[in-house]
C-alpha positions as CSV (number, residue, x, y, z in Angstrom):
1,M,-1.5,-10.6,23.2
2,V,-2.7,-7.3,24.2
3,Q,-0.6,-4.3,24.4
4,I,-2.1,-0.8,25.7
5,G,-1.5,1.9,23.5
6,K,1.2,4.4,24.5
7,T,-0.2,7.2,22.2
8,N,-3.5,7.8,20.0
9,N,-1.6,9.1,17.2
10,Y,0.8,6.7,15.3
11,D,3.1,6.8,12.2
12,A,1.3,3.8,10.9
13,L,-1.6,1.8,11.6
14,I,-2.1,-1.8,10.2
15,I,-5.7,-3.6,10.3
16,G,-5.4,-7.3,10.9
17,A,-2.6,-9.2,12.7
18,G,-2.4,-11.9,10.0
19,H,1.2,-12.6,9.1
20,N,1.3,-10.2,6.1
21,G,0.1,-7.4,8.6
22,L,2.6,-8.4,11.3
23,T,5.5,-8.4,8.3
24,N,4.4,-5.0,7.1
25,A,4.3,-3.7,10.8
26,A,7.7,-5.3,11.6
27,F,9.5,-3.6,8.6
28,L,7.9,-0.3,9.6
29,A,8.8,-0.5,13.1
30,K,12.4,-1.7,12.2
31,A,12.6,1.7,10.2
32,G,11.8,3.6,13.3
33,L,8.2,4.4,12.8
34,N,5.6,4.2,15.9
35,V,3.5,1.5,14.6
36,L,0.2,-0.2,15.9
37,V,-1.4,-3.4,14.7
38,V,-5.1,-3.8,15.6
39,E,-6.8,-7.4,15.6
40,K,-10.5,-8.2,16.1
41,N,-9.9,-11.7,17.6
42,D,-8.3,-12.3,21.0
43,Y,-5.3,-13.8,19.5
44,I,-2.9,-12.8,16.7
45,G,-2.3,-14.7,13.4
46,G,-5.2,-14.8,11.3
47,A,-5.2,-17.9,9.3
48,T,-1.4,-18.5,10.5
49,V,-2.5,-19.6,14.1
50,S,-2.1,-22.6,16.5
51,R,-4.9,-23.2,18.8
52,E,-5.6,-25.7,21.6
53,L,-9.2,-26.7,20.8
54,E,-9.1,-30.0,22.5
55,T,-7.1,-30.2,25.8
56,G,-3.4,-31.3,25.1
57,W,-3.9,-31.1,21.3
58,K,-2.4,-28.1,19.3
59,Y,-4.1,-27.5,16.0
60,S,-2.8,-25.5,12.9
61,N,-6.4,-24.9,12.5
62,C,-6.3,-22.9,9.1
63,S,-2.6,-22.8,7.3
64,Y,-0.8,-26.1,7.9
65,V,2.3,-25.9,5.9
66,C,5.2,-23.7,5.4
67,S,7.0,-23.3,2.1
68,L,6.4,-20.0,0.5
69,F,7.4,-17.8,3.2
70,R,10.3,-15.8,1.7
71,P,13.8,-16.5,3.4
72,E,14.7,-13.1,2.7
73,I,12.2,-11.9,5.2
74,Y,13.1,-14.7,7.6
75,Q,16.6,-13.4,7.7
76,A,15.7,-9.5,7.8
77,L,13.4,-10.1,10.8
78,D,15.9,-12.5,12.6
79,L,12.9,-15.1,12.9
80,G,15.1,-17.9,13.8
81,R,16.2,-15.9,17.2
82,H,12.3,-15.5,17.6
83,G,11.8,-19.3,17.7
84,L,10.7,-20.0,14.4
85,E,12.0,-23.5,13.0
86,V,10.6,-25.3,10.1
87,V,11.2,-29.0,9.6
88,P,11.2,-30.1,6.0
89,I,8.4,-32.8,4.8
90,K,9.8,-35.5,2.9
91,G,7.8,-36.9,0.4
92,G,4.3,-38.2,0.4
93,V,1.9,-40.9,-1.1
94,T,-1.3,-41.2,-3.4
95,F,-3.2,-44.4,-2.4
96,M,-5.0,-46.0,-5.1
97,Q,-8.3,-47.8,-5.4
98,N,-6.8,-51.0,-6.5
99,G,-4.9,-51.5,-3.2
100,D,-1.5,-50.1,-4.7
101,Y,0.2,-46.7,-4.0
102,Y,2.4,-44.3,-5.4
103,G,5.2,-43.1,-3.2
104,N,6.5,-39.7,-3.8
105,Y,9.9,-40.2,-2.1
106,H,11.9,-37.1,-1.1
107,H,15.1,-38.7,-2.7
108,H,15.1,-38.2,-6.3
109,E,16.6,-41.5,-7.4
110,I,14.4,-43.4,-5.2
111,R,11.3,-41.4,-6.4
112,R,12.1,-42.4,-10.1
113,R,12.4,-46.1,-9.3
114,E,9.0,-45.8,-7.6
115,I,7.6,-44.2,-10.7
116,A,9.2,-46.8,-12.9
117,R,7.4,-49.6,-10.9
118,H,4.5,-48.2,-12.5
119,S,5.6,-46.7,-15.9
120,Q,8.8,-46.6,-17.2
121,R,7.7,-43.9,-19.6
122,D,6.9,-41.6,-16.6
123,A,10.1,-42.4,-14.8
124,D,11.7,-40.7,-17.9
125,A,9.3,-37.9,-18.2
126,V,9.4,-36.7,-14.6
127,I,13.1,-35.7,-15.2
128,R,11.9,-33.3,-17.8
129,F,8.9,-32.3,-15.9
130,D,11.1,-31.4,-12.7
131,A,13.6,-29.4,-15.0
132,D,10.7,-27.4,-16.8
133,L,8.9,-26.7,-13.6
134,M,12.0,-25.4,-11.7
135,K,12.7,-23.1,-15.0
136,W,9.4,-21.4,-14.4
137,C,10.0,-21.3,-10.4
138,R,13.4,-19.5,-10.9
139,L,11.8,-17.0,-13.4
140,I,8.8,-16.1,-11.2
141,R,10.6,-16.2,-8.0
142,G,12.4,-13.1,-9.0
143,F,9.3,-11.1,-9.0
144,L,7.9,-12.0,-5.7
145,L,9.7,-9.4,-3.6
146,R,9.3,-6.5,-6.2
147,T,6.5,-4.1,-6.6
148,P,4.7,-4.8,-9.9
149,P,5.2,-1.9,-12.6
150,D,2.3,0.3,-13.7
151,P,1.7,-0.6,-17.6
152,T,0.2,2.8,-18.1
153,S,3.0,4.7,-16.2
154,F,6.1,6.5,-17.9
155,K,7.5,7.3,-14.2
156,P,11.3,6.4,-14.2
157,R,10.7,3.6,-11.7
158,D,8.0,1.8,-13.7
159,V,10.0,2.0,-17.0
160,M,13.0,0.5,-15.2
161,E,10.7,-2.3,-13.6
162,F,9.3,-3.0,-17.2
163,G,13.0,-3.3,-18.2
164,Y,13.7,-5.7,-15.4
165,L,10.7,-7.7,-16.5
166,L,12.0,-7.4,-20.2
167,K,15.5,-8.4,-19.2
168,K,14.2,-11.6,-17.6
169,F,12.2,-12.7,-20.7
170,H,14.8,-11.7,-23.0
171,G,16.8,-14.6,-21.8
172,L,14.1,-17.0,-23.1
173,S,14.5,-18.4,-26.6
174,E,11.4,-18.1,-28.9
175,S,10.2,-21.6,-28.0
176,Q,10.5,-21.1,-24.4
177,L,8.4,-17.8,-24.7
178,Y,5.7,-19.9,-26.4
179,E,5.9,-22.5,-23.8
180,F,5.6,-19.9,-20.9
181,M,2.6,-18.5,-22.4
182,R,1.1,-21.9,-22.8
183,F,2.0,-22.8,-19.4
184,F,0.4,-19.7,-18.1
185,T,-3.1,-20.3,-19.8
186,M,-3.5,-24.2,-19.8
187,S,-5.3,-26.5,-17.6
188,I,-3.0,-28.5,-15.1
189,G,-4.8,-31.7,-16.4
190,E,-3.8,-30.9,-19.9
191,Y,-0.5,-29.7,-19.1
192,L,0.6,-32.9,-17.0
193,E,-1.0,-35.2,-19.9
194,E,1.8,-33.9,-21.9
195,Y,4.3,-35.6,-19.7
196,F,2.7,-38.4,-17.7
197,E,0.4,-41.6,-18.6
198,N,-0.2,-43.1,-15.3
199,P,-3.6,-41.7,-13.6
200,A,-2.1,-41.6,-10.2
201,F,0.7,-39.5,-11.0
202,L,-1.4,-37.3,-12.9
203,A,-3.7,-36.7,-9.9
204,H,-0.6,-36.4,-7.5
205,Y,1.0,-33.7,-9.3
206,S,-2.5,-31.9,-10.3
207,G,-3.4,-31.6,-6.6
208,G,-1.6,-28.5,-5.9
209,S,-3.2,-26.7,-8.7
210,V,-6.7,-26.9,-7.2
211,I,-5.9,-26.5,-3.5
212,G,-7.6,-23.2,-2.4
213,T,-9.1,-22.3,-5.9
214,G,-12.7,-22.4,-7.2
215,L,-11.3,-24.2,-10.5
216,G,-11.0,-27.8,-11.7
217,V,-8.2,-29.6,-13.1
218,Y,-9.3,-28.9,-16.4
219,S,-10.0,-25.3,-16.0
220,P,-7.5,-23.1,-17.9
221,G,-5.0,-21.2,-15.8
222,T,-4.7,-24.0,-13.1
223,A,-1.2,-24.9,-14.3
224,Y,0.2,-21.5,-12.9
225,V,-1.4,-22.5,-9.4
226,L,0.9,-25.4,-9.4
227,L,3.6,-23.1,-10.0
228,H,2.8,-21.0,-7.2
229,H,2.9,-23.9,-4.8
230,A,6.0,-24.9,-6.2
231,M,8.3,-22.0,-5.9
232,G,8.7,-21.9,-2.2
233,D,11.7,-23.3,-0.4
234,V,12.7,-24.7,2.8
235,D,16.4,-24.7,3.8
236,G,17.4,-23.6,0.2
237,N,15.4,-26.6,-1.3
238,V,13.1,-25.3,-3.9
239,G,9.7,-26.8,-4.1
240,S,10.0,-28.3,-0.6
241,W,7.3,-28.1,2.0
242,G,7.8,-27.9,6.0
243,F,6.1,-28.0,9.3
244,A,6.6,-25.1,11.8
245,K,7.5,-26.6,14.9
246,G,4.5,-25.7,17.4
247,G,2.3,-25.3,14.5
248,M,1.9,-22.4,12.0
249,G,1.1,-20.0,14.9
250,S,4.8,-20.0,15.4
251,V,5.4,-18.1,12.0
252,S,2.8,-15.3,13.3
253,S,4.3,-15.5,17.0
254,A,7.9,-15.2,15.6
255,I,7.0,-12.1,13.5
256,A,5.2,-10.4,16.3
257,A,8.1,-11.1,18.5
258,S,10.3,-9.5,16.0
259,Y,7.9,-6.6,15.6
260,T,7.5,-5.9,19.4
261,N,11.2,-6.1,19.7
262,F,11.4,-3.0,17.5
263,G,9.1,-1.3,19.5
264,G,5.7,-2.2,17.8
265,E,2.6,-2.3,19.6
266,I,-0.4,-4.8,19.1
267,R,-4.0,-4.6,20.4
268,T,-6.3,-7.6,20.2
269,G,-10.2,-7.5,20.6
270,A,-10.0,-4.6,18.4
271,E,-12.5,-4.6,15.5
272,V,-12.3,-1.8,12.9
273,S,-15.7,-0.6,11.8
274,K,-14.3,2.1,9.8
275,I,-11.2,3.7,8.1
276,N,-11.4,7.5,8.6
277,V,-11.0,9.9,5.5
278,S,-10.9,13.6,5.7
279,N,-10.2,15.8,2.6
280,G,-9.3,12.7,0.5
281,R,-6.7,11.5,3.1
282,A,-6.9,8.4,5.6
283,T,-6.5,10.0,9.2
284,G,-7.1,6.7,11.2
285,I,-9.7,4.2,12.1
286,T,-12.8,3.9,14.3
287,L,-13.1,0.7,16.4
288,A,-16.3,-1.1,16.8
289,S,-16.3,0.3,20.3
290,G,-16.5,3.8,18.9
291,E,-12.7,4.5,19.8
292,V,-10.9,6.6,17.2
293,I,-7.2,6.1,16.7
294,N,-5.3,8.5,14.5
295,A,-2.4,7.5,12.2
296,K,-0.5,9.3,9.4
297,K,-0.7,6.0,7.5
298,V,-3.4,3.2,7.4
299,V,-2.7,-0.3,5.9
300,S,-5.3,-2.8,5.4
301,N,-4.4,-6.3,5.7
302,L,-8.0,-7.1,4.9
303,D,-8.8,-8.6,1.4
304,A,-9.8,-6.3,-1.2
305,K,-13.5,-6.8,-0.8
306,R,-13.5,-6.4,2.8
307,T,-11.2,-3.1,2.6
308,F,-13.2,-1.1,0.1
309,L,-16.8,-2.7,0.7
310,S,-16.8,-3.1,4.3
311,V,-14.4,-0.7,6.4
312,M,-14.3,2.1,3.9
313,D,-17.3,4.5,3.2
314,K,-18.4,4.3,-0.4
315,D,-18.6,8.2,-0.4
316,D,-14.9,8.3,0.1
317,L,-14.1,5.9,-2.9
318,P,-14.7,6.5,-6.8
319,S,-17.3,4.5,-8.0
320,Y,-15.1,2.4,-10.4
321,V,-13.2,1.0,-7.3
322,I,-16.6,0.0,-5.7
323,K,-17.3,-1.8,-9.0
324,R,-14.0,-3.6,-9.3
325,A,-13.9,-4.5,-5.6
326,E,-17.3,-6.2,-6.2
327,N,-16.2,-8.1,-9.0
328,F,-12.9,-9.2,-7.6
329,K,-12.9,-13.0,-7.5
330,I,-12.8,-14.4,-4.2
331,R,-14.5,-17.9,-4.4
332,G,-14.6,-20.0,-1.4
333,S,-14.0,-23.7,-2.3
334,S,-12.0,-25.3,0.5
335,G,-12.9,-27.1,4.1
336,K,-10.6,-28.2,6.7
337,L,-10.6,-30.8,9.4
338,N,-8.4,-31.1,12.4
339,I,-8.4,-34.4,14.1
340,A,-7.0,-35.5,17.6
341,L,-5.8,-39.1,17.5
342,D,-5.3,-41.6,20.3
343,G,-2.6,-43.1,18.2
344,L,-1.1,-43.4,14.7
345,P,-3.3,-44.8,12.1
346,D,-2.5,-47.9,9.9
347,F,-2.2,-47.6,6.3
348,P,-2.1,-51.5,5.3
349,A,-1.3,-50.6,1.5
350,L,2.1,-49.2,2.6
351,P,4.9,-51.6,3.8
352,K,5.4,-51.9,7.6
353,G,7.5,-48.8,8.7
354,S,7.2,-46.8,5.3
355,P,8.4,-43.3,5.6
356,L,5.6,-42.3,3.3
357,T,3.2,-41.3,6.0
358,L,5.5,-38.6,7.2
359,G,4.6,-36.6,4.1
360,H,1.5,-35.3,2.2
361,M,-1.0,-38.2,1.9
362,H,-3.8,-38.1,-0.9
363,F,-6.6,-40.5,-1.5
364,T,-7.6,-39.3,-5.1
365,D,-5.9,-41.4,-7.9
366,S,-7.3,-40.0,-11.2
367,L,-8.2,-36.7,-12.7
368,Q,-11.6,-37.9,-13.4
369,R,-12.3,-38.2,-9.9
370,L,-10.9,-34.8,-9.3
371,E,-13.0,-33.2,-11.8
372,R,-15.9,-35.0,-10.5
373,A,-15.2,-33.4,-7.0
374,Y,-15.1,-30.1,-8.8
375,D,-18.5,-30.8,-10.4
376,D,-20.4,-31.2,-7.2
377,W,-18.8,-27.8,-5.8
378,K,-20.3,-26.1,-9.0
379,D,-23.8,-27.5,-8.0
380,N,-23.4,-26.1,-4.3
381,R,-22.7,-29.5,-2.8
382,W,-19.5,-30.6,-0.8
383,S,-17.5,-33.1,-2.9
384,A,-19.0,-36.8,-2.4
385,D,-15.6,-38.1,-3.2
386,P,-13.3,-35.0,-2.0
387,Y,-9.6,-34.1,-2.9
388,T,-7.8,-34.1,0.5
389,D,-4.2,-33.2,1.6
390,T,-3.7,-35.1,4.8
391,L,-0.8,-34.9,7.1
392,I,0.1,-35.8,10.6
393,P,2.6,-33.3,11.7
394,T,2.9,-34.9,15.3
395,Q,5.4,-37.2,13.9
396,F,7.8,-34.5,13.4
397,D,6.6,-32.4,16.4
398,P,5.4,-34.3,19.6
399,T,4.9,-31.4,21.3
400,M,1.6,-30.6,19.4
401,A,0.0,-33.5,21.1
402,P,0.0,-35.7,24.5
403,P,2.8,-38.5,24.6
404,G,1.9,-41.2,22.2
405,K,-1.0,-39.2,20.5
406,H,-1.2,-37.5,17.2
407,M,-2.5,-34.6,15.5
408,M,-4.0,-35.1,11.8
409,T,-4.7,-32.0,9.5
410,V,-7.0,-32.5,6.4
411,F,-7.4,-30.0,3.7
412,V,-10.4,-30.4,1.9
413,Q,-11.4,-29.7,-1.8
414,Y,-14.2,-29.3,-2.6
415,C,-16.5,-27.4,0.1
416,P,-19.1,-24.7,-1.1
417,V,-19.9,-21.4,0.5
418,N,-23.6,-21.8,0.6
419,P,-24.9,-25.2,0.0
420,E,-28.8,-25.5,-0.8
421,G,-30.4,-24.0,2.4
422,G,-27.2,-22.6,3.9
423,W,-24.7,-24.4,6.5
424,D,-26.0,-25.8,9.7
425,E,-24.5,-28.2,12.2
426,T,-26.1,-31.2,10.6
427,K,-24.8,-30.4,7.3
428,R,-21.2,-29.4,8.6
429,D,-21.0,-32.8,10.3
430,A,-22.1,-34.5,7.2
431,F,-19.2,-32.9,5.4
432,G,-16.7,-33.9,8.0
433,K,-18.3,-37.5,7.9
434,T,-17.6,-37.8,4.1
435,V,-13.9,-36.9,4.6
436,I,-13.4,-39.2,7.5
437,D,-15.1,-42.2,5.6
438,Q,-12.8,-41.4,2.8
439,I,-9.7,-41.8,4.8
440,A,-11.2,-44.7,6.6
441,E,-11.2,-46.7,3.3
442,Y,-7.5,-46.9,3.3
443,S,-7.1,-47.0,7.1
444,P,-9.2,-49.5,9.1
445,N,-8.4,-48.4,12.5
446,F,-8.7,-44.7,11.9
447,K,-12.1,-44.1,13.2
448,D,-11.3,-45.8,16.3
449,L,-8.6,-43.4,17.0
450,I,-10.5,-40.2,17.0
451,V,-10.7,-38.4,19.9
452,H,-12.0,-34.9,18.6
453,T,-12.6,-33.5,15.4
454,E,-12.8,-29.7,14.4
455,I,-14.6,-29.2,11.2
456,R,-14.4,-25.9,9.3
457,T,-16.3,-24.9,6.3
458,P,-16.1,-21.6,4.4
459,K,-18.5,-20.3,6.8
460,E,-16.3,-20.8,10.0
461,L,-13.2,-19.6,8.0
462,E,-14.9,-16.5,7.0
463,A,-16.4,-15.8,10.5
464,E,-13.4,-16.6,12.6
465,V,-10.7,-15.6,10.4
466,G,-12.0,-13.1,8.1
467,L,-11.1,-14.8,4.9
468,T,-14.1,-13.7,2.5
469,E,-16.0,-17.0,1.4
470,G,-13.0,-18.9,3.1
471,N,-10.8,-18.3,0.3
472,I,-7.2,-18.9,1.4
473,F,-5.7,-16.9,-1.2
474,Q,-7.8,-13.8,-0.6
475,G,-8.5,-13.7,-4.4
476,E,-8.3,-16.2,-7.2
477,L,-4.9,-16.5,-8.6
478,T,-6.0,-16.5,-12.3
479,L,-4.1,-14.3,-14.9
480,D,-6.4,-11.5,-14.8
481,Q,-5.7,-11.1,-11.0
482,L,-1.9,-11.6,-11.1
483,L,1.0,-8.9,-11.1
484,F,-0.2,-5.4,-12.1
485,N,-3.8,-6.6,-12.1
486,R,-3.9,-7.7,-8.6
487,P,-6.3,-6.6,-6.9
488,F,-7.1,-4.8,-9.9
489,P,-5.6,-2.3,-12.3
490,G,-4.2,0.9,-10.9
491,Y,-4.0,-0.2,-7.5
492,A,-1.4,-3.0,-7.6
493,Q,1.4,-1.0,-6.0
494,Y,0.1,-1.5,-2.6
495,R,-1.6,2.2,-2.5
496,G,-5.3,2.9,-2.1
497,P,-7.7,5.2,-3.5
498,V,-7.2,7.8,-0.9
499,K,-3.8,9.2,0.3
500,N,-2.0,7.7,2.9
501,M,-4.0,4.4,2.8
502,Y,-2.4,1.3,1.6
503,M,-2.9,-2.4,1.5
504,C,-0.7,-5.4,2.4
505,S,-2.8,-8.5,2.2
506,S,-2.8,-11.6,-0.1
507,S,-5.2,-9.9,-2.3
508,N,-2.2,-8.0,-3.6
509,H,1.0,-9.1,-5.5
510,P,2.3,-11.9,-5.4
511,G,-0.9,-13.6,-3.8
512,G,-1.9,-16.0,-1.3
513,G,-0.2,-18.5,0.9
514,V,1.9,-17.9,4.0
515,M,4.5,-15.8,2.0
516,G,5.0,-12.5,3.7
517,A,5.8,-10.9,0.4
518,P,2.8,-8.7,0.0
519,G,3.4,-7.4,3.5
520,A,6.9,-6.5,3.0
521,N,6.4,-5.3,-0.3
522,S,3.7,-2.9,1.0
523,A,6.3,-1.7,3.7
524,R,8.8,-0.9,1.1
525,E,6.4,1.4,-0.6
526,I,5.3,3.1,2.5
527,L,8.8,3.7,3.5
528,R,9.7,5.3,0.1
529,D,6.7,7.5,0.3
530,M,7.6,8.6,3.6
531,K,11.4,9.2,2.5
532,R,12.3,6.7,5.5
533,K,15.3,4.2,5.6
534,D,14.0,1.0,3.6
535,T,14.5,-1.9,5.7
536,T,12.7,-4.4,3.5
537,P,14.3,-7.1,1.5
538,E,14.1,-6.9,-2.4
539,D,14.7,-10.0,-4.6
540,F,16.4,-9.5,-7.7
541,G,16.0,-13.2,-8.8
542,D,18.3,-15.1,-10.8
543,D,20.6,-13.2,-13.3
């Protein structure tokens, strides 16, 4: 998508056409601003993209499932009218090495009976676990579409925002406050062990806490990452996940359609080399081609490291900002395989016609195996026995493959940024073979069905999409990098260190995932600074 600019002087210019950049731009354009989005690639979407890399097969080749995207944004931008349709994923399965499986059925009573098949104690515990997790989800969801308060400020708005926080926590009992603090600082392994005894259940529920993060299941703080993945919803079902019809590129395409409907412009193939600053104010950008584009507001959808260390001149920044950007934790730990299949793989452990293959499939059945996978990554090796989140979305959306064929998406933990000697084609293929061999242990006809495999290490994710070290959250979701500490203290309200410069990426509150909240929150701050009509939603949570 390329639109030739009608002017060289914009009200706002957004760097990066990922879903947060497009969301930010859409709300600004909806408010009547003259807005331009520039994107280095010849396609939009960033990591939220669908691409045909094998003829006839469409891959969601980076992000692959939808849940966290805020329904308030969906409604405000009328994304349904622009083609976005999300189909709920119902359940999933964890295969066990002993030939059995745990079926995580979507229906609560069926799931409870399945758990009781393995452990009656765990079948009782899961009721308490679900209730406790949803309690924290309801609490945290109220902060997603709000700007974090500045804890050092006495401005009325910051004081009122702290009042909102206090009101939310005032509703908790003393024991719940203690429980909340423990939850945010505990490892997911230790947290789950307070509920469950069966190793497969522990592994199944812990996987969401290590996806995309450079931590292991026994690392402090990983319990919150589970919450981050659980607080989204599909069709009002909190904690549910879904497939975007047409692949994840449908998300960015719908936002882009909404944005251009409001009069916004997009330029692809337009890599930014510098944010221009004059007298302490951002004035526009310089493209890699040398072209200068002026704008009253410049918004970076790049992560904090790329923003402050790559496209801004260090002479324009305070030295402490540079230091904090250098220390901002973005550790790549993930890989991805997209596999074109000649048919649907068999999984003999499951009953014939089982619906469990319609959901997430996992092949790691204990915390010990997960922790060993993390140990490999710490030694700069890809996991010999990786944790994978495997799905076959063409069971829901046959338009993504030729008739009778299928596409499999495989998210992999753990994959290092820089294995010994660096990445080359041989190592990349060996990494992919490790993943394929693991799946084949549970599906004897799987390898024979493979038509094409796209293997993506952190190296490809960074080079193609601009994710530093391939980190899908654009910064670790640890307690020191959340809320008013994200990306770092003093800059959590989406404003940069120079006037008229803003940030809207997942490096900002509330963090990563296909959520749209950083883009919407940033747009709200820009419109307030410009004293323009606010078109962004704000979530006041559950009172």
